[in-house]
Wavefront OBJ file of the C-alpha trace (Angstrom):
o trace
v -19.439 0.206 20.439
v -19.446 -1.133 16.888
v -20.612 0.881 13.903
v -20.195 -2.013 11.484
v -23.675 -2.740 10.131
v -22.761 -5.654 7.900
v -21.450 -6.382 4.415
v -22.839 -5.008 1.174
v -22.409 -6.053 -2.438
v -20.477 -3.460 -4.407
v -22.465 -4.304 -7.540
v -26.113 -4.910 -6.668
v -26.200 -3.393 -3.169
v -27.597 -6.466 -1.376
v -26.841 -6.620 2.334
v -25.188 -9.546 4.114
v -24.416 -10.379 7.767
v -21.021 -9.653 9.365
v -19.557 -13.072 8.625
v -16.635 -14.521 6.662
v -18.190 -13.829 3.259
v -16.616 -12.261 0.230
v -18.891 -12.671 -2.798
v -22.539 -11.912 -3.497
v -24.561 -15.075 -4.064
v -26.850 -13.269 -6.520
v -24.509 -11.345 -8.855
v -21.062 -12.606 -7.727
v -19.968 -9.054 -6.930
v -17.447 -8.502 -4.154
v -18.585 -7.455 -0.685
v -17.391 -4.539 1.407
v -18.035 -3.255 4.924
v -21.056 -1.001 5.514
v -21.216 1.417 8.455
v -23.674 3.432 10.525
v -22.348 6.847 9.526
v -25.004 8.721 11.493
v -23.837 6.977 14.644
v -20.181 7.619 13.819
v -20.877 11.312 13.226
v -22.196 11.630 16.798
v -19.021 10.346 18.456
v -16.053 10.811 16.094
v -14.405 14.226 16.219
v -10.979 15.556 15.359
v -10.229 15.901 19.050
v -11.153 12.280 19.723
v -8.874 11.134 16.903
v -5.990 13.285 18.177
v -6.347 11.742 21.645
v -6.396 8.209 20.243
v -3.537 5.701 20.089
v -0.539 6.414 17.862
v -1.596 3.638 15.522
v -4.238 2.922 12.901
v -6.686 2.191 15.726
v -7.146 5.931 16.309
v -9.762 5.528 13.528
v -11.418 2.495 15.135
v -14.978 3.777 14.556
v -14.383 3.616 10.806
v -12.902 0.117 10.845
v -14.876 -3.165 10.599
v -14.577 -4.734 14.047
v -17.190 -5.201 16.766
v -15.055 -5.056 19.913
v -11.603 -3.897 20.875
v -8.662 -4.504 18.500
v -6.931 -7.848 18.899
v -3.878 -7.292 16.662
v -1.765 -4.649 14.980
v -1.223 -2.312 17.911
v 2.063 -1.127 16.375
v 0.776 -0.573 12.844
v -0.079 2.714 11.193
v 0.592 6.350 12.052
v 3.584 6.516 9.718
v 5.394 9.753 8.760
v 4.213 12.211 6.141
v 7.464 13.719 4.856
v 7.560 17.163 3.219
v 9.828 16.182 0.352
v 11.350 19.534 -0.619
v 14.547 18.101 -2.102
v 12.744 15.645 -4.360
v 10.143 18.302 -5.090
v 12.799 20.718 -6.307
v 14.220 18.052 -8.599
v 10.770 17.327 -10.022
v 9.872 21.022 -10.237
v 6.959 20.974 -7.764
v 6.448 23.042 -4.622
v 4.206 20.969 -2.325
v 5.348 17.373 -2.510
v 4.861 14.888 0.336
v 5.855 11.273 0.871
v 3.493 9.058 2.855
v 6.210 6.714 4.080
v 4.809 3.303 4.982
v 8.259 1.738 4.651
v 8.911 2.526 8.329
v 7.100 2.349 11.697
v 5.446 -0.976 10.861
v 6.354 -4.398 12.321
v 7.238 -5.740 8.858
v 8.000 -2.440 7.116
v 5.085 -2.276 4.674
v 1.539 -0.971 4.532
v 0.279 -4.558 4.643
v 0.574 -4.398 8.432
v -2.457 -2.092 8.314
v -4.749 -4.501 6.484
v -3.518 -7.491 8.475
v -4.195 -5.698 11.770
v -7.842 -5.346 10.803
v -8.181 -8.815 9.265
v -6.692 -10.601 12.278
v -8.777 -8.612 14.763
v -11.884 -9.609 12.845
v -10.655 -13.218 12.543
v -10.499 -13.395 16.354
v -14.063 -12.103 16.586
v -15.258 -14.698 14.075
v -13.613 -17.538 16.003
v -10.845 -18.584 13.602
v -7.761 -20.271 15.041
v -5.916 -20.503 11.714
v -5.226 -17.688 9.252
v -3.791 -17.853 5.757
v -3.091 -15.741 2.698
v -1.975 -15.681 -0.914
v 0.831 -13.173 -1.208
v 3.392 -11.494 -3.453
v 5.608 -11.000 -0.394
v 4.688 -8.155 1.938
v 1.412 -9.733 3.001
v 3.258 -13.000 3.689
v 5.631 -11.173 6.032
v 2.789 -9.407 7.800
v 0.476 -12.398 8.309
v 3.412 -14.479 9.527
v 4.557 -11.831 12.014
v 1.282 -10.377 13.271
v -0.365 -13.802 13.261
v 2.402 -15.148 15.496
v 1.876 -12.330 17.994
v -1.903 -12.871 17.930
v -1.549 -16.633 18.495
v -2.836 -17.983 15.179
v -1.760 -21.026 13.211
v -0.537 -19.592 9.889
v -0.420 -20.938 6.328
v 1.257 -18.666 3.791
v 1.150 -19.269 0.015
v 3.563 -17.473 -2.323
v 4.867 -17.707 -5.905
v 8.056 -19.779 -5.878
v 10.117 -17.027 -7.576
v 9.597 -14.450 -4.823
v 12.479 -12.261 -3.625
v 14.686 -14.128 -1.159
v 14.486 -11.371 1.453
v 10.709 -11.701 1.563
v 10.934 -15.485 1.852
v 13.355 -15.187 4.781
v 11.225 -12.387 6.216
v 8.332 -14.848 6.363
v 10.118 -18.024 7.444
v 11.692 -16.343 10.468
v 8.242 -16.256 12.128
v 7.836 -20.060 11.692
v 4.576 -20.273 9.740
v 3.839 -23.029 7.249
v 5.171 -21.430 4.073
v 4.116 -22.973 0.754
v 5.875 -21.934 -2.481
v 3.774 -22.573 -5.578
v 5.198 -23.056 -9.072
v 3.249 -20.299 -10.763
v 2.494 -16.579 -10.555
v 0.296 -14.821 -7.995
v -2.889 -15.470 -9.951
v -2.133 -19.214 -9.865
v -1.502 -18.998 -6.118
v -4.727 -17.085 -5.549
v -6.828 -19.612 -7.482
v -5.353 -22.441 -5.413
v -6.047 -20.570 -2.184
v -9.672 -20.028 -3.188
v -10.034 -23.820 -3.493
v -8.365 -24.375 -0.131
v -10.534 -21.707 1.514
v -13.666 -23.529 0.364
v -12.532 -26.760 2.043
v -10.793 -25.710 5.270
v -12.215 -23.457 7.943
v -9.348 -21.016 7.834
v -9.460 -17.247 7.795
v -7.881 -16.305 4.483
v -7.215 -12.618 5.027
v -7.488 -11.712 1.343
v -10.253 -14.171 0.410
v -13.038 -14.889 2.913
v -11.884 -12.023 5.194
v -11.181 -9.639 2.320
v -14.132 -7.342 3.037
v -12.599 -6.586 6.459
v -8.952 -6.771 5.452
v -9.250 -4.219 2.645
v -10.676 -1.586 5.003
v -7.316 -1.332 6.750
v -5.949 0.504 3.706
v -8.330 3.377 4.428
v -6.062 4.412 7.296
v -3.444 5.553 4.747
v -5.957 8.131 3.518
v -7.110 9.064 7.016
v -3.541 9.785 8.065
v -2.801 11.814 4.955
v -5.707 14.138 5.701
v -4.980 14.413 9.419
v -1.268 15.078 8.882
v -2.031 17.739 6.264
v -4.047 19.660 8.865
v -7.406 18.021 8.122
v -7.163 18.712 4.417
v -7.371 16.213 1.598
v -4.398 16.324 -0.783
v -4.975 17.687 -4.267
v -3.240 14.718 -5.881
v -2.436 11.181 -4.661
v -0.254 8.766 -6.618
v -0.503 5.153 -5.460
v 0.839 1.871 -6.814
v -1.657 -0.756 -7.939
v -1.486 -4.522 -7.595
v -5.067 -5.666 -7.008
v -6.176 -2.012 -7.118
v -7.580 -2.117 -3.592
v -5.271 0.537 -2.096
v -6.468 3.118 -4.620
v -10.118 2.405 -3.875
v -9.648 2.567 -0.106
v -7.645 5.804 -0.040
v -10.497 7.308 -2.057
v -13.097 5.830 0.299
v -11.229 7.183 3.331
v -11.109 10.736 2.042
v -14.790 10.569 1.085
v -15.665 9.289 4.577
v -13.768 12.127 6.257
v -15.515 14.578 3.930
v -18.927 13.043 4.631
v -18.359 13.199 8.391
v -17.300 16.861 8.314
v -13.743 16.172 9.458
v -12.064 18.064 6.607
v -11.369 21.812 6.582
v -12.444 22.068 2.939
v -14.492 19.849 0.603
v -12.462 17.038 -0.939
v -11.225 17.666 -4.491
v -8.569 14.978 -4.655
v -7.425 13.448 -7.926
v -6.046 9.901 -7.735
v -3.429 8.403 -10.057
v -2.669 4.754 -10.771
v 1.008 3.728 -10.935
v 1.974 0.376 -12.444
v 5.001 -1.361 -13.921
v 4.865 -1.754 -17.680
v 5.434 -5.498 -17.247
v 2.193 -5.822 -15.263
v -0.126 -2.909 -15.986
v -3.646 -4.169 -16.675
v -5.324 -1.296 -14.803
v -3.152 1.542 -16.088
v -3.318 0.182 -19.637
v -7.131 0.123 -19.570
v -7.169 3.712 -18.284
v -4.631 4.952 -20.824
v -6.391 3.198 -23.701
v -9.821 4.357 -22.446
v -10.948 0.747 -22.536
v -13.945 -0.600 -20.670
v -12.175 -3.945 -20.352
v -9.247 -4.769 -18.082
v -7.368 -7.510 -19.870
v -5.510 -10.018 -17.659
v -1.766 -10.204 -18.322
v 1.112 -12.497 -17.463
v 3.381 -10.449 -15.152
v 6.998 -9.804 -16.151
v 8.553 -7.120 -13.938
v 10.988 -6.585 -11.081
v 8.067 -5.072 -9.135
v 6.927 -8.461 -7.874
v 4.803 -7.009 -5.076
v 2.624 -5.466 -7.821
v 2.662 -8.527 -10.088
v -1.034 -9.374 -10.154
v -2.094 -9.981 -13.714
v -5.836 -10.293 -13.016
v -6.534 -7.603 -10.386
v -9.546 -8.262 -8.161
v -10.307 -4.565 -7.652
v -9.149 -3.406 -11.065
v -12.507 -2.122 -12.267
v -13.164 -0.317 -8.986
v -9.716 1.314 -9.147
v -10.358 2.368 -12.733
v -13.675 3.903 -11.631
v -11.929 5.875 -8.871
v -9.475 7.333 -11.373
v -12.376 8.365 -13.603
v -14.505 9.782 -10.763
v -11.630 11.780 -9.328
v -10.410 13.128 -12.659
v -7.042 11.439 -12.212
v -4.889 9.497 -14.647
v -2.452 6.597 -14.902
v 1.113 5.865 -15.945
v 3.367 2.892 -16.557
v 7.139 2.630 -16.193
v 9.827 0.191 -17.294
v 12.031 -1.810 -14.955
v 14.920 0.591 -15.608
v 12.674 3.530 -14.724
v 11.654 1.714 -11.540
v 15.308 1.354 -10.534
v 15.894 5.032 -11.253
v 12.831 5.908 -9.169
v 14.205 3.955 -6.198
v 17.585 5.667 -6.518
v 16.014 9.117 -6.980
v 13.982 8.856 -3.772
v 16.987 7.544 -1.835
v 19.365 10.206 -3.195
v 17.032 13.126 -2.497
v 15.051 12.168 0.609
v 17.075 9.370 2.188
v 14.152 6.953 1.854
v 14.981 3.470 0.563
v 11.839 2.039 -0.969
v 11.142 -1.321 -2.530
v 10.242 -1.732 -6.197
v 6.600 -0.703 -5.713
v 7.802 2.649 -4.375
v 10.106 2.960 -7.361
v 7.040 2.541 -9.557
v 5.232 5.316 -7.677
v 8.136 7.771 -7.862
v 8.862 7.061 -11.529
v 5.194 7.368 -12.501
v 4.869 10.625 -10.538
v 7.921 12.012 -12.351
v 6.378 11.080 -15.700
v 2.960 12.568 -14.858
v 4.541 15.819 -13.660
v 6.772 16.100 -16.735
v 3.758 15.519 -18.975
v 1.914 18.389 -17.250
v -0.866 16.070 -16.081
v -0.127 16.876 -12.419
v 0.292 20.639 -11.822
v 3.398 21.931 -10.073
v 1.927 24.163 -7.372
v -0.666 21.931 -5.676
v -0.389 19.436 -2.805
v 0.889 16.087 -4.090
v 1.285 12.932 -1.981
v 3.259 9.904 -3.143
v 2.300 6.658 -1.420
v 5.415 4.632 -0.552
v 4.238 1.206 0.580
v 7.323 -0.847 1.482
v 10.975 -0.867 2.497
v 13.816 -1.288 0.011
v 15.672 -3.769 2.206
v 13.123 -6.337 1.010
v 14.028 -6.078 -2.684
v 17.752 -5.298 -2.753
v 18.512 -7.761 -5.558
v 16.342 -5.703 -7.933
v 18.869 -2.843 -7.873
v 22.126 -4.526 -6.906
v 23.594 -4.037 -10.390
v 22.346 -0.451 -10.700
v 23.867 1.250 -7.644
v 27.564 0.977 -8.433
v 30.343 -0.486 -6.293
v 32.405 0.785 -3.345
v 35.809 2.369 -3.957
v 38.432 -0.192 -2.960
v 41.570 1.265 -1.333
v 44.545 0.222 0.748
v 44.536 1.192 4.453
v 46.532 4.395 3.927
v 45.830 8.088 3.483
v 47.806 8.102 0.247
v 45.622 5.369 -1.242
v 42.471 7.200 -0.146
v 43.563 10.459 -1.745
v 44.750 8.758 -4.927
v 41.733 6.546 -5.530
v 38.934 8.572 -3.955
v 39.801 12.256 -3.720
v 41.833 12.779 -6.886
v 39.927 14.822 -9.442
v 37.032 15.544 -7.070
v 35.610 19.010 -6.622
v 34.743 20.472 -3.243
v 31.463 18.995 -2.011
v 28.488 21.351 -2.329
v 26.651 22.589 0.753
v 24.046 20.155 2.010
v 20.420 21.066 1.186
v 17.963 21.854 3.940
v 16.471 18.680 5.453
v 12.927 17.570 4.772
v 10.302 17.913 7.471
v 8.114 15.215 8.974
v 4.477 15.750 9.884
l 1 2 3 4 5 6 7 8 9 10 11 12 13 14 15 16 17 18 19 20 21 22 23 24 25 26 27 28 29 30 31 32 33 34 35 36 37 38 39 40 41 42 43 44 45 46 47 48 49 50 51 52 53 54 55 56 57 58 59 60 61 62 63 64 65 66 67 68 69 70 71 72 73 74 75 76 77 78 79 80 81 82 83 84 85 86 87 88 89 90 91 92 93 94 95 96 97 98 99 100 101 102 103 104 105 106 107 108 109 110 111 112 113 114 115 116 117 118 119 120 121 122 123 124 125 126 127 128 129 130 131 132 133 134 135 136 137 138 139 140 141 142 143 144 145 146 147 148 149 150 151 152 153 154 155 156 157 158 159 160 161 162 163 164 165 166 167 168 169 170 171 172 173 174 175 176 177 178 179 180 181 182 183 184 185 186 187 188 189 190 191 192 193 194 195 196 197 198 199 200 201 202 203 204 205 206 207 208 209 210 211 212 213 214 215 216 217 218 219 220 221 222 223 224 225 226 227 228 229 230 231 232 233 234 235 236 237 238 239 240 241 242 243 244 245 246 247 248 249 250 251 252 253 254 255 256 257 258 259 260 261 262 263 264 265 266 267 268 269 270 271 272 273 274 275 276 277 278 279 280 281 282 283 284 285 286 287 288 289 290 291 292 293 294 295 296 297 298 299 300 301 302 303 304 305 306 307 308 309 310 311 312 313 314 315 316 317 318 319 320 321 322 323 324 325 326 327 328 329 330 331 332 333 334 335 336 337 338 339 340 341 342 343 344 345 346 347 348 349 350 351 352 353 354 355 356 357 358 359 360 361 362 363 364 365 366 367 368 369 370 371 372 373 374 375 376 377 378 379 380 381 382 383 384 385 386 387 388 389 390 391 392 393 394 395 396 397 398 399 400 401 402 403 404 405 406 407 408 409 410 411 412 413 414 415 416 417 418 419 420 421 422 423 424
């Protein structure tokens, strides 16, 4: 049974059919999925969710497909880590990491949105899917599209990290590198989408695709014992992830699935070299000014964010805030998370950790409430960003004497290991 009623303009509220549409023909506002919440309320319970598949499809009733899922059976249901070691270092008592760097086919949260987009693409009769990507989406469309039997065209900025290029090419799509930044790539893809009958997951399928991000919020609440976190810090590229985590928690609240009413505050984390959303929030500006990205956080390097205004509204509605961090702070954030919790995140995760540290130190986020950091991708994808910041191995001869002379001399006895973190 489908509870997807259709698409609705986020600006003027006009309704549209469940087709491959993404912009309102009256006001040019973006479209999003609309649901029959009364019908969902009759069938969706905590018990039903708990008995569902160990994937994002345990929330199928709140996702925009008509039939059974056609892709992404191994996506979602990632760990929520109680990060006591990192929490102690930051001076907070209830810190969690929503770790989307693991348990996904391509090791990023983009496997969630692609699972939904490709399932809907099958229902709409597409045989070819495509995307404009800063890297993680390229990996995911290439991989999940191969499994689902699609022809795949992937468009990326030419200066993307090599690991993400290889992580796309291995699945044998048609990969097109464009001389320009993501905004240039996206404009080109919009032209291509208007000419070819392809399912562009983040253009004409965007209304469906974006809903997959809600499952990050659903899982947070479920794994916290059906409670919404007090504070969520998420990285922003287009801004969509922030809006969908907020929508997810509101949906759970509306459907009576939470133990207590939602009082979550949401925070926007961006790199200083590409921070149009955070800058507008910090400057209390009504205008989000497009920028030319210049940052190691290439997965967040969208200078003209499609959902920027909606993300800014979420921050305002929730009573949250924003922060920006330098490339050096991003590297330190990556190393801090790895050193304390054993989680190797890509640059976007470094942005999240560094911004959280700054917000906590500034007293904006209190120290005794439930805080969740959203870690969206694996550090193996962006190793070159920190290769000069992690030091070098100790080089010794193959003898005990060399080991003791070059490694152990002058070292103090190692301290006792801290208690391990827990996983929900």
